[in-house]
N, C-alpha and C positions, 0 to 999 in steps of 0.2 A: 504494500500500500504506499502510495506517495503522500508524505506528510510534509506540511510547510515548515521551512527552516525557522520562521518566526516562532513557532510553538517550541522548538528546541531552545532557542535564545531566551525565550520567557522563563523557562525553568532554570537555565544556566545562570540567569541574573537574579532569580529569586532565591536560590539556594546559597546560604552562607558557608556550608561545608559539604564535603562529599566522602565517599569511601574509595580510597586509591589502592588499586591491586597491583603489586609489583611482583617480579620473579625473585623468589628467595635465593639468596646466596648460600644460606646454611643448609637449606633443604632443597637442593636442585630439583627442578620440575614441579615444585609446589608453589601456588600463589601465596602471597602475604598481603593481607588487607589491612589498611589502617584508616582512621577518620582523620581528615585534614581540612582546616579552613582554607579558602581560596578566594580569589577575586578574578573576574574576567578582565582581559586586557582590552584594548580598543578594537581588536580583531575577534574578540569573544573567545580567546583561548585562555583557559584557566592558568592563573599564576599561583604558585606556592612559595611560601618562605619556609625553608626547612633547615634543621640542624645537621651539621656534619656528622653528629653522633648517632643520628636516628637510623634504625634499621632499614626503613624504606629509602633513605638516601644511599646507603651502602648498596642496596639492591639496584637502584637507578644508575649509580656510577658503573655498575657491572653490566647492566642491560637496560636500556631506557625504555623498552616496550612495556606499556602499562595500560590500565583502563581506569577510568573514573566514573563511579556510579553516583547519580544524583537522584533524589526523590522529591516530590512535591512536598513542601514543609507543612507542618501543623494539621495533618490529616489523621483521624482515628484509625482508618483502615488504609495502610500503605499500598495495598493492591488496588484501591479505588482511584488513586491519584496517578499523576504523570510520572514517568521515570525515564531517565536519560543515562545511557552508557556512552562515554567517549573513549574510543580505542586509538592509541597513538603512541608517539614517543615523548618522554618527559626528560628534558635536558636542562642544564644550567643556563641561566639567562641573565645578561647584564642590562637592567632596566635604566631608563633615563630618569631624571629627577621628577619629571612630570608623571611618569608611570609609577614611580614609587609613591608619590603623593596621591595618585588615584588608588593605588592598593590600600594605602592607609586610611583612606575614606571609608573603604569597605570593611577593613579589618584594623581598626584603630588600636586594638590590643597588641598588634604585631610590632608597634614602635619600640617597645622595650627590648624586643629581641634583636633589633637592627644594631643596637649599641653593643651586643655582646661579641660580635666579630666572627662567630663560627656559623652564622646563618646565611644562607644563599638562596637567591631566587631561582626557581625552576619554572619551566613553561611546558604545558601539554600541547603539542602540535598534533591535532586529530588526523587520523587516516579515515575513519568512518565513525558515524554516530548511530546509535540504535535508540529510537524513541518509542516509547509505549505512551500513547496519549489518552488511553482509556480502554475499556473492554472491546476487543476486536479491532482496535486502532493502533497499528504498529507498523514500523517499517525502518529501512536504513536510510541515512542521509549521507551523501558523499562529501568528503572534505573539501573537494573543489567548489561545491556550492556555498560552503561556509567561507572559503577564501575569496570568493566573488562578492561577498557581502560588503556593503558600503561601510566605510570606517570613518570615525570622527577622531582626529588627532587629539592626544590628551591636552595639549596647550590650548587648542581651541575649545575643548570641552570645558576646561576650567573657566574660561572667560564666559561661556554661555551658562554654565552653573551658577555663577555669580549674579547673573541677570534673571534667574528664574524667580517666580513668586515666592514670597516668604511662606514658611510652613509653621504649624503650631510648635510651641516650645519643645515638645517631646519628639519632634520629628526633624530630619535633616536630609538634604539631598546627598546622594552617594555618587551618581554617575548619570551620564546622558550619552545616548547614541542615536543612530538613525532610526532605530526600530522601537525605542522606548526610553524610559527614564526610571532610575532606581532610587528609592529612598529608604531610610530607616525610621521606623516609628516604635519607639521604645526598643524592645529586644527583637522585633520583627523586621525582616526585609521585604519590601513590597516592590513589585514591578508594575509599572504603568506602561502597558503595551499600546503603541500607536495603531490607529486604524489602517494606516498606509505608511510606507517609508517616508521619512522627512529629511530631504536632502539639502536643506538650507537652514541657516540659524533662525530665520523668520518662520519657516515651517515648523521647526522643532518647538519653538516658543509657543505657537498656536496649538500644536499637538499636545504639548504638556497641559495647556489650559483646558483643552477639550477632555483630556483624561482625568484631570482633577475635578471637572464639572460633573463627569459621568459616575464618579465614585459614590 
């Protein structure tokens, strides 16, 4: 079944953490799964900040092939919600200052780890994505489709975020892209999905206003 990329992006931006499965160094042939916080970059590729001491880091340094499982948050029945598995290569990544600032908006608790010196950014470059959008609605999404998705540069994003409408005191903007906007409300992460791709600053500003009005 052909499923829209936007549905996968919505889940990718709504989830604050996922389960990363790597190839075990100590038990060859067996997968090693661990829960990790992450944030999507401007191309919607998951970024991780990991310790050099972590088991999954040792595994990735030996074999970058991995998969990341995301589930729709805050549902009483996990099988009733959307699920997304990204299969690809997870490798060290040297982010720009703007990309680090973006990551910290999504994962502010990570700032304390940056000062420790043994934490490194890794990025998952997907090969394929498997989306389950509901009962009987599932299919593969090719990485080429994700790579063709329009991107908003982090520097431009920061400027546009500053111009978005103010939110209630308990909420804050996290990120903005061509397909939606992300915000934190208390401990929850919310995705405001646009009705159509917004490929200009004016279009994104209007799309955010429309999405807020529809909530």
